[in-house]
VOTI-42718 format. One line per 8 residues: number of its first residue (from 0); their letters; for each residue x, z, y of N, C-alpha, C. Coordinates in nm, 3 decimals. Atoms other than C-alpha are relative to their C-alpha. Layout:
BEGIN
NUM) A) X:Z:Y:X:Z:Y:X:Z:Y; ...
% end
This chain:
BEGIN
0) MPVKCCFY) -0.026:-0.111:-0.090:1.388:-2.679:-0.730:-0.065:0.125:-0.057; 0.057:-0.123:0.057:1.340:-2.323:-0.860:-0.105:0.062:0.093; 0.104:-0.069:-0.075:1.030:-2.132:-0.753:0.054:0.135:0.044; -0.048:-0.127:-0.053:1.107:-1.835:-0.532:-0.113:0.101:-0.006; 0.104:-0.104:0.009:0.921:-1.509:-0.581:-0.045:0.042:0.139; 0.057:-0.040:-0.128:0.710:-1.350:-0.311:0.093:0.088:0.083; -0.092:-0.086:-0.073:0.997:-1.118:-0.217:0.121:-0.075:0.053; -0.117:0.074:-0.045:1.239:-1.399:-0.140:0.009:-0.002:0.152
8) RSPNTETM) -0.036:0.011:-0.140:1.391:-1.374:0.203:0.150:-0.023:0.002; -0.143:0.018:-0.007:1.733:-1.472:0.319:0.066:0.138:-0.007; -0.061:-0.132:0.016:1.965:-1.190:0.216:0.061:0.052:0.129; -0.059:-0.068:-0.115:2.034:-0.960:0.507:-0.012:0.150:-0.026; -0.003:-0.145:0.020:2.084:-0.588:0.547:-0.139:0.060:-0.010; 0.135:-0.057:-0.002:1.720:-0.515:0.626:-0.075:-0.027:-0.130; 0.074:0.032:0.123:1.573:-0.698:0.329:0.067:0.062:-0.122; -0.068:-0.065:0.113:1.837:-0.555:0.096:-0.042:0.147:-0.009
16) AWSENMDT) 0.041:-0.141:-0.003:1.725:-0.204:0.204:-0.136:0.019:-0.067; 0.131:-0.012:0.064:1.376:-0.279:0.067:0.011:0.043:-0.146; -0.016:-0.033:0.142:1.509:-0.246:-0.286:0.044:0.144:-0.020; -0.050:-0.137:0.011:1.647:0.099:-0.212:-0.101:0.105:0.045; 0.088:-0.099:-0.059:1.361:0.263:-0.025:-0.137:-0.061:0.028; 0.136:0.051:-0.016:0.985:0.204:-0.046:-0.050:0.019:0.143; 0.042:-0.023:-0.138:0.930:0.356:0.300:0.053:-0.109:0.092; -0.060:0.107:-0.080:1.166:0.096:0.448:-0.077:-0.129:-0.021
24) LLANEEGL) 0.078:0.120:0.032:0.975:-0.182:0.272:-0.134:0.002:0.073; 0.134:-0.010:-0.056:0.635:-0.058:0.391:-0.001:0.009:0.152; -0.009:-0.011:-0.145:0.752:0.009:0.748:0.034:-0.134:0.066; -0.040:0.130:-0.051:0.871:-0.350:0.786:-0.114:-0.099:-0.021; 0.114:0.092:0.010:0.603:-0.613:0.860:0.020:-0.106:-0.108; -0.028:0.101:0.103:0.770:-0.880:0.644:0.001:0.064:-0.139; -0.003:-0.069:0.128:0.829:-0.626:0.368:-0.139:0.032:-0.049; 0.139:-0.031:0.035:0.467:-0.513:0.373:-0.073:-0.127:-0.042
32) DAFRTFLK) 0.064:0.128:0.037:0.349:-0.877:0.366:0.046:-0.046:-0.138; -0.052:0.040:0.130:0.576:-0.951:0.071:-0.056:0.089:-0.111; 0.053:-0.093:0.099:0.458:-0.640:-0.113:-0.148:-0.028:-0.026; 0.141:0.035:0.017:0.094:-0.731:-0.050:-0.016:-0.126:-0.083; 0.004:0.123:0.079:0.158:-1.079:-0.187:0.024:0.030:-0.147; -0.027:-0.039:0.139:0.307:-0.926:-0.499:-0.121:0.073:-0.060; 0.114:-0.075:0.053:0.017:-0.682:-0.539:-0.121:-0.090:-0.022; 0.109:0.096:0.022:-0.233:-0.968:-0.498:0.021:-0.072:-0.133
40) SEFSEENV) -0.029:0.070:0.126:-0.061:-1.147:-0.786:-0.024:0.090:-0.121; 0.025:-0.097:0.107:-0.106:-0.831:-0.992:-0.142:0.056:0.006; 0.139:-0.045:-0.020:-0.470:-0.784:-0.878:-0.008:0.149:0.032; 0.001:-0.143:-0.035:-0.390:-0.446:-0.725:0.033:0.023:0.148; -0.026:-0.013:-0.143:-0.370:-0.503:-0.349:-0.069:0.123:0.059; 0.073:-0.116:-0.052:-0.621:-0.221:-0.299:0.086:0.126:0.003; -0.085:-0.119:0.003:-0.349:0.031:-0.384:0.078:0.018:0.131; -0.073:-0.011:-0.126:-0.140:-0.047:-0.075:-0.097:0.016:0.116
48) EFWLACED) 0.100:-0.017:-0.105:-0.454:-0.076:0.138:-0.047:0.146:0.006; 0.038:-0.141:0.007:-0.557:0.273:0.021:0.111:0.087:0.061; -0.113:-0.076:-0.052:-0.210:0.409:0.097:0.008:-0.011:0.152; -0.005:0.020:-0.145:-0.212:0.255:0.446:-0.115:0.073:0.070; 0.115:-0.071:-0.058:-0.560:0.395:0.515:0.026:0.150:0.002; -0.031:-0.143:0.006:-0.444:0.741:0.404:0.109:0.038:0.099; -0.105:-0.027:-0.098:-0.131:0.721:0.618:-0.059:0.003:0.141; 0.067:0.002:-0.129:-0.346:0.630:0.917:-0.087:0.125:0.017
56) FKKTENEE) 0.086:-0.119:-0.001:-0.588:0.914:0.830:0.082:0.125:0.032; -0.086:-0.117:-0.023:-0.302:1.168:0.826:0.041:0.014:0.147; -0.045:-0.002:-0.140:-0.207:1.074:1.184:-0.116:0.023:0.097; 0.117:-0.010:-0.087:-0.562:1.106:1.319:-0.023:0.144:0.042; 0.022:-0.134:-0.053:-0.629:1.405:1.542:-0.143:0.021:0.050; 0.135:-0.009:-0.054:-0.973:1.331:1.692:-0.099:0.030:-0.114; 0.093:-0.044:0.105:-1.243:1.512:1.488:-0.100:-0.109:-0.040; 0.097:0.106:0.031:-1.494:1.225:1.515:0.066:-0.112:-0.078
64) KIASKAKM) -0.071:0.106:0.071:-1.235:0.972:1.406:0.039:0.044:-0.140; -0.033:-0.052:0.133:-1.129:1.196:1.116:-0.120:-0.019:-0.092; 0.120:0.014:0.083:-1.487:1.204:0.986:-0.030:-0.146:-0.030; 0.028:0.142:0.018:-1.532:0.831:1.038:0.098:-0.064:-0.098; -0.101:0.057:0.089:-1.205:0.741:0.866:-0.015:0.054:-0.142; 0.021:-0.058:0.132:-1.276:0.979:0.579:-0.115:-0.070:-0.071; 0.114:0.072:0.058:-1.613:0.812:0.521:0.040:-0.140:-0.044; -0.045:0.135:0.033:-1.451:0.469:0.530:0.088:0.000:-0.125
72) IYSEFIEA) -0.090:-0.008:0.116:-1.177:0.569:0.284:-0.081:0.029:-0.126; 0.081:-0.037:0.118:-1.429:0.730:0.051:-0.085:-0.119:-0.046; 0.090:0.109:0.040:-1.673:0.437:0.058:0.075:-0.125:-0.044; -0.076:0.119:0.035:-1.406:0.166:0.038:0.083:0.014:-0.128; -0.100:-0.015:0.105:-1.172:0.318:-0.220:-0.033:0.101:-0.110; 0.010:-0.112:0.092:-1.297:0.630:-0.395:-0.132:0.009:-0.076; 0.127:-0.020:0.069:-1.669:0.641:-0.472:-0.017:-0.102:-0.112; 0.025:0.088:0.114:-1.793:0.487:-0.794:-0.048:-0.137:0.049
80) DAPKEVSE) 0.032:0.139:-0.035:-1.817:0.107:-0.766:0.034:-0.037:0.144; -0.047:0.035:-0.134:-1.639:0.104:-0.430:0.059:-0.141:-0.004; -0.052:0.138:0.000:-1.535:-0.250:-0.323:0.149:-0.010:-0.036; -0.143:0.001:0.029:-1.165:-0.159:-0.353:0.037:0.128:-0.076; -0.010:-0.128:0.070:-1.194:0.126:-0.601:0.140:0.027:-0.054; -0.129:-0.045:0.051:-0.876:0.319:-0.677:-0.016:0.131:-0.077; 0.024:-0.129:0.064:-1.038:0.612:-0.859:0.081:0.019:-0.127; -0.083:-0.012:0.121:-0.849:0.536:-1.181:0.141:0.040:0.039
88) LLQNSEDS) -0.132:-0.036:-0.051:-0.526:0.555:-0.984:0.003:0.148:0.037; 0.006:-0.140:-0.041:-0.634:0.892:-0.840:-0.009:0.092:-0.121; 0.017:-0.084:0.117:-0.738:1.033:-1.178:0.128:0.011:-0.081; -0.122:0.002:0.078:-0.407:0.936:-1.337:0.122:0.048:0.077; -0.111:-0.041:-0.086:-0.193:1.062:-1.049:0.038:0.145:-0.026; -0.049:-0.136:0.017:0.024:1.370:-1.084:0.026:0.067:0.135; -0.023:-0.060:-0.131:0.051:1.425:-0.709:-0.130:0.055:0.057; 0.116:-0.064:-0.063:-0.205:1.553:-0.460:-0.115:-0.096:0.027
96) SPQLCSQL) 0.106:0.096:-0.026:-0.422:1.239:-0.458:-0.138:0.048:-0.042; 0.132:-0.052:0.033:-0.709:1.406:-0.649:-0.049:0.101:0.103; 0.038:-0.095:-0.105:-0.705:1.680:-0.384:-0.047:-0.076:0.123; 0.041:0.082:-0.113:-0.729:1.411:-0.116:-0.144:-0.048:-0.022; 0.134:0.046:0.032:-1.036:1.274:-0.291:-0.102:0.110:0.026; 0.091:-0.113:-0.022:-1.201:1.617:-0.287:-0.014:0.030:0.148; 0.005:-0.027:-0.143:-1.110:1.668:0.078:-0.084:-0.106:0.072; 0.077:0.106:-0.062:-1.255:1.330:0.173:-0.148:0.015:-0.032
104) EGITFT) 0.140:-0.022:0.035:-1.576:1.405:-0.017:-0.059:0.110:0.087; 0.047:-0.111:-0.082:-1.607:1.734:0.172:-0.025:-0.041:0.144; 0.016:0.047:-0.137:-1.559:1.565:0.508:-0.118:-0.098:0.009; 0.103:0.103:-0.003:-1.794:1.282:0.420:-0.139:0.058:-0.011; 0.134:-0.048:0.029:-2.085:1.492:0.299:-0.035:0.132:0.067; 0.033:-0.127:-0.068:-2.066:1.806:0.520:-0.029:-0.025:0.145
% end
């Protein structure tokens, strides 16, 4: 019996959409679980955890929670020797992720 990859699900419209749109994959609980399984196999699960933490951070309006979440993101993912460090990902990124790092540092230490 052939081994099925972590993304195997019975073919239906929803799962087929995962291949076309990353947002659709990440918004779906099964899709997110499958993606996490894949990232674990590649030893890079921290990348999706960082993304999810940042998405949650963006939606936060309470000032105290903003500061608390910023500290958590910084200590978990960004500072040197963080348990789930993604700093190499941030340094090599061409988008605004390095700016996010600077913003989080400012919130954490001010």
